[in-house]
C-alpha angles and dihedrals in degrees: 000000000000124000091246093053091047091052091049091049090049092051092052092048092050091045093053091046092049092049090048087053096044099044096065089047093056096041093048092049093049093049096049100035125109130195120236126199131049121314108234119247121187113247116262116266116254115270096212116117101204146018102237133045091244132037112271121226105263092220128047126222121265136223131206094247138084108283091022097104119133115255128212127208115225106205112216094009117141122252114242117235093226096042094156089071088072087079087066093220117138091196092053090049090053091051092052092046091050090052093048090050101045112018109123093210089066091050089052091050091050090051091049090054091047090051092049092050093050090050088052092053090047090052092049088058089068089071091069134065119266114235120192131179124220131187137167144168128199133182117204137185117202123199122217090222086081088065100034094260107112094181094056123092129165130190121190141151132223122209122190134182125177146157122221125203124198124181134170107199111226093225095155098037095246093135091045089052089051089052089048091051092048091048089054090050089052088052088050090055089047091060093039085061091051090048089053091053092047094048093046096050092047092047092050092051093046092046090051091049091048090051091051090046093051091049088051092049091049091049090049091048091052089051089051091049090053091049092048091047089053089047092052090052090051093050092048089052090049090048091052090052092045095250095114136040129237087249090060091054092049092048091053091046090051091049091050092048091050092053092047088052090059092059100071093053090051090049090049091051089049092053093046092047090049090051090050091052090051088053090054090049093051091246133128120250088251090068126074141213139158095035093141095052113119132165087248090060092057123083117213110233108242102193114052126186120233115195121217114255090245089057095048096074089055093048104045111089092206091054092048091048090051091050089053090053089050089051091051091050090051092052091049089062088061091048091054092045093051090052089063093059129077115289120217131199130189120197132180138175132194127179152118133254123194142153091257145352092267093060098042091111096045123118117282096021099106124093135173142174137192126191140175125196135180131195131188124185109231105173123014103146091262095297098137094043093050091047089055091049089049089053090052090050090049089054091050089050092050091048092052090046090051092053090049093051091049090053090049090052091055089045091053092052092045091050091048092050091049090049092051091053098040098042091049088056091043091055091049090053092043093053091048091047091050093050092048093045092049092051091045092050093049091049092047091053090054093046093048092051088051091050093242097124137030123256090248089063090050092048092051091051090049094051091046090055092047092053092045092052094052092043091053092054091049091048091052092053092047092062092055091047091049090060091055090048091053094050090047091050091051094053101262098257095275089157088071094054136066099229097153115089107228088228089062090064095056121182137251116269130195100191117113099201126078118248114278092245090058093058110088113194120200115262122235114262094030 
């Protein structure tokens, strides 16, 4: 038999022996172990039955303008996962898909989940014995001078091979509580990822609506500038014919200049909002997207879901993430409690020692050892007790934070519902005000040309119409943004999507060596 085959055979024998030694350790510990600390129980669902002190009207008002359709609330209806498609805009769908594909914040959230899962698998490994292999070979030359025999020399070699087993029985469940805590933290990262998706999709929709709104405001301002330019020409003609004063001309010029001065800030806001949208899409400011998006290309969703209050805590990613943090804090109390109790360790070693590889299986070469130890902290200045109290305080903090986040979730839904009702009424009023102001301005122009009113009256009518036009555009955009706010407040339907990359979940691994491709050997000549 060759030396290599003997070594392989020895390794297998030692491995079987070590596993035979370790398995009873683990089984005995699992059978006899208990788990200290509180068992986590999910907080009770809120008992409230609504989001506002009074019953809201289930249907909003309407206005005779694009985006002024009445909207109905469907209590108990489910939230679609791709809610942005309710706007029926292919360009908006493309923007959201681009963001989901290329936004770096989502990549960071996926990596954070992957890290948390790997830490969970690493923590789970502490539940099992650790087996390590050891081997060594030495060659030694002894001189007889050490023994008073100058003519004597001896050269020999010693070869050893052994497996060591170390196991700390989890009698009090401290390690299991650590695994439980780490699992909860992985769950926290899972819902942080969903929160990132929800925030991103809502931000993209709102940014796109803001872009369309700003384009509408700029277009309305340019219309106003044309009207004021025509008005200035009219006043100048009246001044030439003696029908207007120099003060009237200056007033119209000032009004035109004021309107022209509002255009650059709107253009700046448009550029900044476009740059923000590019950031959401994972693009540089030099690139472009969504240029054809206008308010007229968006369809206002008419039927809107409204989740029951008891469902909301299950749907909101931030609430679920906070619950996971609460779970982790609960498990940490058990970890701190277990640390106060006696700690046990079991160690074992099995191996052979011989004067060479060829004699490793000879008689008298085997050796083994088995040991059990226990340790109990007696005096530590109160460190362990205070650590447990700190863990209890951390749980109380997480519980209070959870209650606050639940209240914020209800507040978000209530605010969104109020906005839907109020902004629908505001658009109705804005459309009526624009129609009245337009008619008043047209009539004032006719009366001024006929000399029936002063120029100041005409100027007031003109400014009223200008303000009404801009207010109507803003009110239109608000209704589209309110829809996005409602879907964000309801959780965004993440449970109907597969947002988690399977690679982010990882899988447990028992191998103790790094992958071959991660081992970089030195190259010759370097």
